[in-house]
Chimera marker file (.cmm) of the C-alpha trace (Angstrom):
<marker_set name="trace">
<marker id="1" x="-4.988" y="35.684" z="3.805" r="1" g="1" b="0" radius="0.5"/>
<marker id="2" x="-5.140" y="31.902" z="3.844" r="1" g="1" b="0" radius="0.5"/>
<marker id="3" x="-8.074" y="30.581" z="1.851" r="1" g="1" b="0" radius="0.5"/>
<marker id="4" x="-7.480" y="26.932" z="2.641" r="1" g="1" b="0" radius="0.5"/>
<marker id="5" x="-5.440" y="25.128" z="5.256" r="1" g="1" b="0" radius="0.5"/>
<marker id="6" x="-4.031" y="21.671" z="4.619" r="1" g="1" b="0" radius="0.5"/>
<marker id="7" x="-2.075" y="19.564" z="7.088" r="1" g="1" b="0" radius="0.5"/>
<marker id="8" x="0.623" y="18.445" z="4.655" r="1" g="1" b="0" radius="0.5"/>
<marker id="9" x="2.764" y="16.900" z="7.400" r="1" g="1" b="0" radius="0.5"/>
<marker id="10" x="-0.231" y="14.842" z="8.509" r="1" g="1" b="0" radius="0.5"/>
<marker id="11" x="-0.815" y="13.774" z="4.924" r="1" g="1" b="0" radius="0.5"/>
<marker id="12" x="2.793" y="12.645" z="4.601" r="1" g="1" b="0" radius="0.5"/>
<marker id="13" x="2.539" y="10.704" z="7.869" r="1" g="1" b="0" radius="0.5"/>
<marker id="14" x="-0.634" y="9.044" z="6.573" r="1" g="1" b="0" radius="0.5"/>
<marker id="15" x="1.148" y="8.045" z="3.362" r="1" g="1" b="0" radius="0.5"/>
<marker id="16" x="3.985" y="6.534" z="5.388" r="1" g="1" b="0" radius="0.5"/>
<marker id="17" x="1.558" y="4.577" z="7.605" r="1" g="1" b="0" radius="0.5"/>
<marker id="18" x="-0.159" y="3.229" z="4.482" r="1" g="1" b="0" radius="0.5"/>
<marker id="19" x="3.210" y="2.131" z="3.082" r="1" g="1" b="0" radius="0.5"/>
<marker id="20" x="4.093" y="0.423" z="6.377" r="1" g="1" b="0" radius="0.5"/>
<marker id="21" x="0.761" y="-1.412" z="6.450" r="1" g="1" b="0" radius="0.5"/>
<marker id="22" x="1.217" y="-2.487" z="2.829" r="1" g="1" b="0" radius="0.5"/>
<marker id="23" x="4.703" y="-3.801" z="3.582" r="1" g="1" b="0" radius="0.5"/>
<marker id="24" x="3.387" y="-5.864" z="6.493" r="1" g="1" b="0" radius="0.5"/>
<marker id="25" x="0.465" y="-7.196" z="4.461" r="1" g="1" b="0" radius="0.5"/>
<marker id="26" x="2.568" y="-8.312" z="1.517" r="1" g="1" b="0" radius="0.5"/>
<marker id="27" x="2.739" y="-12.033" z="0.851" r="1" g="1" b="0" radius="0.5"/>
<marker id="28" x="5.855" y="-12.692" z="-1.151" r="1" g="1" b="0" radius="0.5"/>
<marker id="29" x="6.924" y="-15.797" z="-3.055" r="1" g="1" b="0" radius="0.5"/>
<marker id="30" x="9.062" y="-16.934" z="-0.108" r="1" g="1" b="0" radius="0.5"/>
<marker id="31" x="6.012" y="-16.791" z="2.162" r="1" g="1" b="0" radius="0.5"/>
<marker id="32" x="3.994" y="-18.926" z="-0.262" r="1" g="1" b="0" radius="0.5"/>
<marker id="33" x="6.844" y="-21.432" z="-0.567" r="1" g="1" b="0" radius="0.5"/>
<marker id="34" x="7.071" y="-21.763" z="3.210" r="1" g="1" b="0" radius="0.5"/>
<marker id="35" x="3.392" y="-22.778" z="3.272" r="1" g="1" b="0" radius="0.5"/>
<marker id="36" x="3.875" y="-25.637" z="0.785" r="1" g="1" b="0" radius="0.5"/>
<marker id="37" x="5.105" y="-28.261" z="3.305" r="1" g="1" b="0" radius="0.5"/>
<marker id="38" x="2.128" y="-27.556" z="5.579" r="1" g="1" b="0" radius="0.5"/>
<marker id="39" x="-0.280" y="-27.817" z="2.656" r="1" g="1" b="0" radius="0.5"/>
<marker id="40" x="1.350" y="-31.054" z="1.452" r="1" g="1" b="0" radius="0.5"/>
<marker id="41" x="0.926" y="-32.496" z="4.947" r="1" g="1" b="0" radius="0.5"/>
<marker id="42" x="-2.850" y="-32.373" z="4.430" r="1" g="1" b="0" radius="0.5"/>
<marker id="43" x="-2.310" y="-35.562" z="2.399" r="1" g="1" b="0" radius="0.5"/>
<marker id="44" x="-5.649" y="-35.495" z="0.519" r="1" g="1" b="0" radius="0.5"/>
<marker id="45" x="-4.848" y="-34.478" z="-3.098" r="1" g="1" b="0" radius="0.5"/>
<marker id="46" x="-8.137" y="-32.626" z="-3.596" r="1" g="1" b="0" radius="0.5"/>
<marker id="47" x="-7.631" y="-30.699" z="-0.369" r="1" g="1" b="0" radius="0.5"/>
<marker id="48" x="-4.001" y="-29.914" z="-1.209" r="1" g="1" b="0" radius="0.5"/>
<marker id="49" x="-5.118" y="-28.610" z="-4.616" r="1" g="1" b="0" radius="0.5"/>
<marker id="50" x="-7.955" y="-26.528" z="-3.141" r="1" g="1" b="0" radius="0.5"/>
<marker id="51" x="-5.751" y="-24.966" z="-0.471" r="1" g="1" b="0" radius="0.5"/>
<marker id="52" x="-2.968" y="-24.332" z="-3.000" r="1" g="1" b="0" radius="0.5"/>
<marker id="53" x="-5.416" y="-22.645" z="-5.377" r="1" g="1" b="0" radius="0.5"/>
<marker id="54" x="-6.796" y="-20.515" z="-2.543" r="1" g="1" b="0" radius="0.5"/>
<marker id="55" x="-3.305" y="-19.401" z="-1.462" r="1" g="1" b="0" radius="0.5"/>
<marker id="56" x="-2.346" y="-18.581" z="-5.046" r="1" g="1" b="0" radius="0.5"/>
<marker id="57" x="-5.502" y="-16.514" z="-5.686" r="1" g="1" b="0" radius="0.5"/>
<marker id="58" x="-5.419" y="-14.880" z="-2.265" r="1" g="1" b="0" radius="0.5"/>
<marker id="59" x="-1.765" y="-13.997" z="-2.755" r="1" g="1" b="0" radius="0.5"/>
<marker id="60" x="-2.508" y="-12.402" z="-6.133" r="1" g="1" b="0" radius="0.5"/>
<marker id="61" x="-5.447" y="-10.435" z="-4.728" r="1" g="1" b="0" radius="0.5"/>
<marker id="62" x="-3.426" y="-9.372" z="-1.712" r="1" g="1" b="0" radius="0.5"/>
<marker id="63" x="-0.660" y="-8.290" z="-4.081" r="1" g="1" b="0" radius="0.5"/>
<marker id="64" x="-3.154" y="-6.123" z="-5.978" r="1" g="1" b="0" radius="0.5"/>
<marker id="65" x="-4.322" y="-4.589" z="-2.708" r="1" g="1" b="0" radius="0.5"/>
<marker id="66" x="-0.736" y="-3.856" z="-1.657" r="1" g="1" b="0" radius="0.5"/>
<marker id="67" x="-0.059" y="-2.250" z="-5.058" r="1" g="1" b="0" radius="0.5"/>
<marker id="68" x="-3.180" y="-0.095" z="-4.668" r="1" g="1" b="0" radius="0.5"/>
<marker id="69" x="-2.050" y="0.958" z="-1.190" r="1" g="1" b="0" radius="0.5"/>
<marker id="70" x="1.322" y="2.067" z="-2.562" r="1" g="1" b="0" radius="0.5"/>
<marker id="71" x="-0.398" y="4.049" z="-5.333" r="1" g="1" b="0" radius="0.5"/>
<marker id="72" x="-2.662" y="5.685" z="-2.737" r="1" g="1" b="0" radius="0.5"/>
<marker id="73" x="0.338" y="6.619" z="-0.583" r="1" g="1" b="0" radius="0.5"/>
<marker id="74" x="2.115" y="8.069" z="-3.634" r="1" g="1" b="0" radius="0.5"/>
<marker id="75" x="-0.970" y="10.126" z="-4.516" r="1" g="1" b="0" radius="0.5"/>
<marker id="76" x="-1.274" y="11.469" z="-0.962" r="1" g="1" b="0" radius="0.5"/>
<marker id="77" x="2.415" y="12.451" z="-1.014" r="1" g="1" b="0" radius="0.5"/>
<marker id="78" x="1.924" y="14.193" z="-4.356" r="1" g="1" b="0" radius="0.5"/>
<marker id="79" x="-1.044" y="16.177" z="-3.049" r="1" g="1" b="0" radius="0.5"/>
<marker id="80" x="0.917" y="17.187" z="0.064" r="1" g="1" b="0" radius="0.5"/>
<marker id="81" x="3.902" y="18.324" z="-2.039" r="1" g="1" b="0" radius="0.5"/>
<marker id="82" x="1.611" y="20.224" z="-4.405" r="1" g="1" b="0" radius="0.5"/>
<marker id="83" x="0.071" y="22.129" z="-1.483" r="1" g="1" b="0" radius="0.5"/>
<marker id="84" x="3.525" y="22.800" z="-0.025" r="1" g="1" b="0" radius="0.5"/>
<marker id="85" x="4.752" y="24.127" z="-3.382" r="1" g="1" b="0" radius="0.5"/>
<marker id="86" x="1.667" y="26.322" z="-3.773" r="1" g="1" b="0" radius="0.5"/>
<marker id="87" x="2.150" y="27.708" z="-0.250" r="1" g="1" b="0" radius="0.5"/>
<marker id="88" x="5.806" y="28.459" z="-0.992" r="1" g="1" b="0" radius="0.5"/>
<marker id="89" x="4.910" y="30.227" z="-4.246" r="1" g="1" b="0" radius="0.5"/>
<marker id="90" x="2.178" y="32.209" z="-2.503" r="1" g="1" b="0" radius="0.5"/>
<marker id="91" x="4.567" y="33.310" z="0.247" r="1" g="1" b="0" radius="0.5"/>
<marker id="92" x="7.006" y="34.529" z="-2.400" r="1" g="1" b="0" radius="0.5"/>
<marker id="93" x="4.213" y="36.463" z="-4.097" r="1" g="1" b="0" radius="0.5"/>
<marker id="94" x="4.217" y="34.365" z="-7.252" r="1" g="1" b="0" radius="0.5"/>
<marker id="95" x="0.688" y="33.021" z="-6.685" r="1" g="1" b="0" radius="0.5"/>
<marker id="96" x="-2.380" y="34.540" z="-5.172" r="1" g="1" b="0" radius="0.5"/>
<link id1="1" id2="2" r="1" g="1" b="0" radius="0.2"/>
<link id1="2" id2="3" r="1" g="1" b="0" radius="0.2"/>
<link id1="3" id2="4" r="1" g="1" b="0" radius="0.2"/>
<link id1="4" id2="5" r="1" g="1" b="0" radius="0.2"/>
<link id1="5" id2="6" r="1" g="1" b="0" radius="0.2"/>
<link id1="6" id2="7" r="1" g="1" b="0" radius="0.2"/>
<link id1="7" id2="8" r="1" g="1" b="0" radius="0.2"/>
<link id1="8" id2="9" r="1" g="1" b="0" radius="0.2"/>
<link id1="9" id2="10" r="1" g="1" b="0" radius="0.2"/>
<link id1="10" id2="11" r="1" g="1" b="0" radius="0.2"/>
<link id1="11" id2="12" r="1" g="1" b="0" radius="0.2"/>
<link id1="12" id2="13" r="1" g="1" b="0" radius="0.2"/>
<link id1="13" id2="14" r="1" g="1" b="0" radius="0.2"/>
<link id1="14" id2="15" r="1" g="1" b="0" radius="0.2"/>
<link id1="15" id2="16" r="1" g="1" b="0" radius="0.2"/>
<link id1="16" id2="17" r="1" g="1" b="0" radius="0.2"/>
<link id1="17" id2="18" r="1" g="1" b="0" radius="0.2"/>
<link id1="18" id2="19" r="1" g="1" b="0" radius="0.2"/>
<link id1="19" id2="20" r="1" g="1" b="0" radius="0.2"/>
<link id1="20" id2="21" r="1" g="1" b="0" radius="0.2"/>
<link id1="21" id2="22" r="1" g="1" b="0" radius="0.2"/>
<link id1="22" id2="23" r="1" g="1" b="0" radius="0.2"/>
<link id1="23" id2="24" r="1" g="1" b="0" radius="0.2"/>
<link id1="24" id2="25" r="1" g="1" b="0" radius="0.2"/>
<link id1="25" id2="26" r="1" g="1" b="0" radius="0.2"/>
<link id1="26" id2="27" r="1" g="1" b="0" radius="0.2"/>
<link id1="27" id2="28" r="1" g="1" b="0" radius="0.2"/>
<link id1="28" id2="29" r="1" g="1" b="0" radius="0.2"/>
<link id1="29" id2="30" r="1" g="1" b="0" radius="0.2"/>
<link id1="30" id2="31" r="1" g="1" b="0" radius="0.2"/>
<link id1="31" id2="32" r="1" g="1" b="0" radius="0.2"/>
<link id1="32" id2="33" r="1" g="1" b="0" radius="0.2"/>
<link id1="33" id2="34" r="1" g="1" b="0" radius="0.2"/>
<link id1="34" id2="35" r="1" g="1" b="0" radius="0.2"/>
<link id1="35" id2="36" r="1" g="1" b="0" radius="0.2"/>
<link id1="36" id2="37" r="1" g="1" b="0" radius="0.2"/>
<link id1="37" id2="38" r="1" g="1" b="0" radius="0.2"/>
<link id1="38" id2="39" r="1" g="1" b="0" radius="0.2"/>
<link id1="39" id2="40" r="1" g="1" b="0" radius="0.2"/>
<link id1="40" id2="41" r="1" g="1" b="0" radius="0.2"/>
<link id1="41" id2="42" r="1" g="1" b="0" radius="0.2"/>
<link id1="42" id2="43" r="1" g="1" b="0" radius="0.2"/>
<link id1="43" id2="44" r="1" g="1" b="0" radius="0.2"/>
<link id1="44" id2="45" r="1" g="1" b="0" radius="0.2"/>
<link id1="45" id2="46" r="1" g="1" b="0" radius="0.2"/>
<link id1="46" id2="47" r="1" g="1" b="0" radius="0.2"/>
<link id1="47" id2="48" r="1" g="1" b="0" radius="0.2"/>
<link id1="48" id2="49" r="1" g="1" b="0" radius="0.2"/>
<link id1="49" id2="50" r="1" g="1" b="0" radius="0.2"/>
<link id1="50" id2="51" r="1" g="1" b="0" radius="0.2"/>
<link id1="51" id2="52" r="1" g="1" b="0" radius="0.2"/>
<link id1="52" id2="53" r="1" g="1" b="0" radius="0.2"/>
<link id1="53" id2="54" r="1" g="1" b="0" radius="0.2"/>
<link id1="54" id2="55" r="1" g="1" b="0" radius="0.2"/>
<link id1="55" id2="56" r="1" g="1" b="0" radius="0.2"/>
<link id1="56" id2="57" r="1" g="1" b="0" radius="0.2"/>
<link id1="57" id2="58" r="1" g="1" b="0" radius="0.2"/>
<link id1="58" id2="59" r="1" g="1" b="0" radius="0.2"/>
<link id1="59" id2="60" r="1" g="1" b="0" radius="0.2"/>
<link id1="60" id2="61" r="1" g="1" b="0" radius="0.2"/>
<link id1="61" id2="62" r="1" g="1" b="0" radius="0.2"/>
<link id1="62" id2="63" r="1" g="1" b="0" radius="0.2"/>
<link id1="63" id2="64" r="1" g="1" b="0" radius="0.2"/>
<link id1="64" id2="65" r="1" g="1" b="0" radius="0.2"/>
<link id1="65" id2="66" r="1" g="1" b="0" radius="0.2"/>
<link id1="66" id2="67" r="1" g="1" b="0" radius="0.2"/>
<link id1="67" id2="68" r="1" g="1" b="0" radius="0.2"/>
<link id1="68" id2="69" r="1" g="1" b="0" radius="0.2"/>
<link id1="69" id2="70" r="1" g="1" b="0" radius="0.2"/>
<link id1="70" id2="71" r="1" g="1" b="0" radius="0.2"/>
<link id1="71" id2="72" r="1" g="1" b="0" radius="0.2"/>
<link id1="72" id2="73" r="1" g="1" b="0" radius="0.2"/>
<link id1="73" id2="74" r="1" g="1" b="0" radius="0.2"/>
<link id1="74" id2="75" r="1" g="1" b="0" radius="0.2"/>
<link id1="75" id2="76" r="1" g="1" b="0" radius="0.2"/>
<link id1="76" id2="77" r="1" g="1" b="0" radius="0.2"/>
<link id1="77" id2="78" r="1" g="1" b="0" radius="0.2"/>
<link id1="78" id2="79" r="1" g="1" b="0" radius="0.2"/>
<link id1="79" id2="80" r="1" g="1" b="0" radius="0.2"/>
<link id1="80" id2="81" r="1" g="1" b="0" radius="0.2"/>
<link id1="81" id2="82" r="1" g="1" b="0" radius="0.2"/>
<link id1="82" id2="83" r="1" g="1" b="0" radius="0.2"/>
<link id1="83" id2="84" r="1" g="1" b="0" radius="0.2"/>
<link id1="84" id2="85" r="1" g="1" b="0" radius="0.2"/>
<link id1="85" id2="86" r="1" g="1" b="0" radius="0.2"/>
<link id1="86" id2="87" r="1" g="1" b="0" radius="0.2"/>
<link id1="87" id2="88" r="1" g="1" b="0" radius="0.2"/>
<link id1="88" id2="89" r="1" g="1" b="0" radius="0.2"/>
<link id1="89" id2="90" r="1" g="1" b="0" radius="0.2"/>
<link id1="90" id2="91" r="1" g="1" b="0" radius="0.2"/>
<link id1="91" id2="92" r="1" g="1" b="0" radius="0.2"/>
<link id1="92" id2="93" r="1" g="1" b="0" radius="0.2"/>
<link id1="93" id2="94" r="1" g="1" b="0" radius="0.2"/>
<link id1="94" id2="95" r="1" g="1" b="0" radius="0.2"/>
<link id1="95" id2="96" r="1" g="1" b="0" radius="0.2"/>
</marker_set>
């Protein structure tokens, strides 16, 4: 008798979608470097500094968010595998 039902395949798909979104959202060093000529073209030193500071801070914050997304995806995968393992053990009569 099943006491709880968990869609482990759906959980794994969710984890993969989170990883894909995190990969698309990532702003790497190359991306920041490609913005430098556009920022320099602003010509006003105070504006160049302000925009550069914003990009640096935003990039760091975005990096933290991407890291959190990867940790979330890893946790979802772990939960799915744990349920799958418990189901397998229950079917073999080791649990439950």
